[in-house]
Steps between C-alpha positions, in 0.01 A plus 500: 500500500721773340733368240851451627799309368623394837296627795686491837350327797441847650291590193295188519426542873389853432256389232362237745458756778338758270247245378627542135582119460225269385467152639624361169799716501575405858500134406717571196757705676522307821513156334754632247725609802447163667590305182820705468605386849393819682235341732560746780415796267201319374384470858552865560296589199199276612527644847479853382216433260296318755550779755375771269236332292266367767195588299585279202243217451778257422720581793476146624689375184784740566517373865508148369787562261678695770477192728662280227795733480534514876498109508774493237701740726448267802284754687216263621376763749450758235343247268246404771407858554461564125287190453283583806430846337426316169234272643357781713448707185354211301385208720410302188847517343597127527863537404548726791359259750705214355822695525431632840453153625816383329701790649365419847607139437852599395522723812431196720143604568314186387189566713458851356554352154215256543273759655562739203419223244199393691362857514528511116332161470210624706477815286473312179214267570309677219771442252558621141737285275797727610410468869468128466850492369630696798278309748655176372851643535423614860361158595803333355736725694307445825519122443875510416587699812291286722665189350848639567392577858385136532137613549406204278130467566447878449714497190302207350166669569620824347641332190178316454316828464744593222450173329121536496532848375711392203542117477666546153796670674752245634709690744264479800420135420866415481559623859161359619572139402856522643354635825259213528785255447694665784194472719431135415148605397369195315372491238740762367277617216132583590272675254205749552209640306751763350820297466543164345760227594650542148560872559674421828708229338594743223625748762713253682874561469734226363658452848159462662387243234802282591347463858155435351544248225761235376448592131828601343339561158248748649781650702706570191190648325424710808861632506469585119169683566636671816807620305290652226304691764785597723760597236296535181705636208725779628641737242847369431542679172770734650674215695762339274507122514817377654723308268691184594867543581729227362660362829536125434863394468625824647629588848233754541254432791129470463302781670219348694219714658276387792189719528296453826327675783607210725881552507471541890405299806229309309455139387640581166786699638589211737497258199726708276752672715749207500448438133600859436808462715601183306469623143828467315615857454728387218197378304223735590455866616200537738270802502226521763202723442290545817154629466357448851454735787810655660638294792762562760722271693386214276754208531403339173520823301841576658632161387359541149650843448832356595460212265386674180702714256229776486203569728233737365180632679236539238184521722461872426552478138222456248482175319646657180770677688591191681513307171721781355750461793513121442552546123772763576674241718520262202343204677521185289257287703230648726337297766145577619506374868150642584267354233140602602567554868474808723690804384582333165606739216404279207467795262874555520558183306244604233758757366753213446792676670710184443521262210398203727231496776466220747230402754679363803450429866235753616176368340371142467378476151519629140484885438298455184654809360640594158833604649605226752685254282632247747395361842742314724339209680620147593421142371248418775296826477489510122529160338546491126135423452412807711670753281172559310397698813763769443528774242869525577767255392578275808861466613582298820708509804532218750252647745300819468537604863835663580592518864754687718713257686620782729161581644501532874303254698435563877610233741333365816145550387280231682140392458420681819649815355260460203197428707486131396445199724803286528367156413224568248527424134512835314378538147612835367439733211678843479353599166307833474129482580411579132626157413257307724194399305180340627606152354843532650367590844257207473784265453680628797189454717468147375872434594433643848187289533701179429797597722369552859708745705685642203507881443511728202743790516429791259671831429265755653291734286278785621295429813175477298656251260627283785156495665345407169730197464427401856132516425546294181680240717217483746250450212710208391480345847853582602582677827626841417753474769688259274596784269779718613608825335869604471534878539749695287857466592833620387640293216779316697248404770244394247742280317596338837142433605390344173702180585299450829208356305479138389362525144431792258164474328518690159215689353337445160475627231760770603766320702791611700787669326766674705309369809572140384873585465493653851339179634741269338789726628356450843473123457131481479350246252232627266208313357376650172270418218635612154242610255519638144598866545824669594383589847356156557835329411744731666513327838536168324811641335647607834461160673649327195794728515534433864513120442155396635283476178295220675320782687300588188145360507301381198147609607310680776411160657862402495599820666259441789590136543873562512468789736305263733747219442802716610312578819491117578841427363729739675813314405424547127490866559819487700669326214400769260640764735821309522508479122458877472778560743739251332439667156494854632836632367506277186141546373421684182292744703811632674745489208486871437841524334376257234183705469691810427709325241196358338332839479806649326498202260137585417586879471769407240263269321248777469773738378601252235144451381464880476827542302367237262166672474344195672342678800148340543185690419231461779228266387163681567287303246133430593543634852174701479316177421684310780398773737133465408511123536700522825230734653233266401679197641587683827149414624503140374851363596554354842771607734749223384503344161751264358701615206327280232149591610592868515641512142209304363250743650675782317523310171119427505433867571735598218331257261158638584640862452654417163185331382317836543785730383824372339793502746845526351744232601743565791777317673298449808184288510355572152471307287438233760777242518531199722746529787 
């Protein structure tokens, strides 16, 4: 290009039309305009260059960059046309195929997206290293879109191709194992000639591991390893660390930030909305940071917006920009209400946008991160001896499941309305399908076998999943007609129909959470079997807070025997229902004002510790070793193991490990100490 101090747009367009602008100059000039905020001008420059340089061998690259600018301008139609030209010019250009599929998807054309990616997959059967990378990406995108469209079988098959292509990459395996759990495909982990069980276990997400194994030490180590992979070590050199403001003993309020994608009509939103309304505004100032998809007419979000002091939408912000907004708001204590769940923004917390960061309400377990300093739990879920399974300092409220006492419950729902026989004994479980394991289902079949005429009422999954469970029942000698599936229903109606059952049968190792609170609210007793992990003890916390701790079972055999006994002794079950009703308004579970006050006490406790430079440092010692041991033990441990046997198994493995390579002491299970 001719030298110029400040060429005008007209000058630049003339150079493009006269073919006096090289491709390198095009990228430099157009991207410079884009970076300066003049994206429309950058688009005009690309358009002119493409129109008058059709003989350039790298024209497809210009089309690709042009499509990116058009996407940023919100012109999906233009981006699709640019990308179609790109892949026509160079059918092997993987990035073009990937982006064209993504643009189709964003335009609501999921079928075309899948077809585009499949076309590229077929074209790359003879793959170079670069093409393998793009082929893997295409397979993962196809699997993800199919999963979102509830095409579970197809998604699973596609993701398996990605896993076998690169078993060392965890993203496809993470979705694959979760899909098999949703489909009740047992065993969940199956190996092949190209993929080992260990590789699949390594790819499993922390949340999926909670449904797979009652091993809180392995879950902590998995969270630690997952955090290193997901977040890594972002560059925080230009992000100033927030200093603690001295507020104790003053009239200044604490600024509390809640960060979540679930501050809407969602189980977490239902749980928190009354808590937010009851916070003492003379003590705390509440900021809500919503990182979920936009919603309209959402009753929960409407209530929350009215309850908080400041509501911010951060979904479109980068992690760093979201962290800068939180830091600019001078938040004292920041609550992560997602953990490792869908749409979580964990990296935001890595920037330490507040002096104190807390794991609360959204995720059943430790974050295993270097930046979550506290976890709020309750005395049942995390006993003092269980604190070794958490990298955070454990603080406690009375019950870890907040509820909303204002939730609407429909009236007049009968068994006939729900498709249930009037006089049959109904066992129910409204947990998600991913929580049903082979051992859990076998217990249910044993219960049905020993209680003639009883029925099992489950929350419906996909049609193929329902059919699979019916087939499993038949294999166990149980008439499939004894299993009834409850279709999806509006929340008020669902809450009303729950109480039509006689007894809720909890799952293991991942038990009922908000579903348990819903069942208790509807007056339905729950039989649960507390284990060692957070997820396996949550339901036990709820029934304890509701005043019926006797519904916790000691072993799997005890669980089956008691479920059968209640079938025979209907009066005992009626007495428990009466007890629930009598304690309904006085139980710990429904004392939400006390819960709000207790949270505020904990916030001030954290603030005081911060002011005294006593904020805890997450304990991450030996977690790589605990992960290796946990992975080895995953194939050895049974479904249910009592606490003493579980800890002794780890201590022996740690001893063997240290005999080979010295293991530094930690506060957990090494060196081995007697309980």
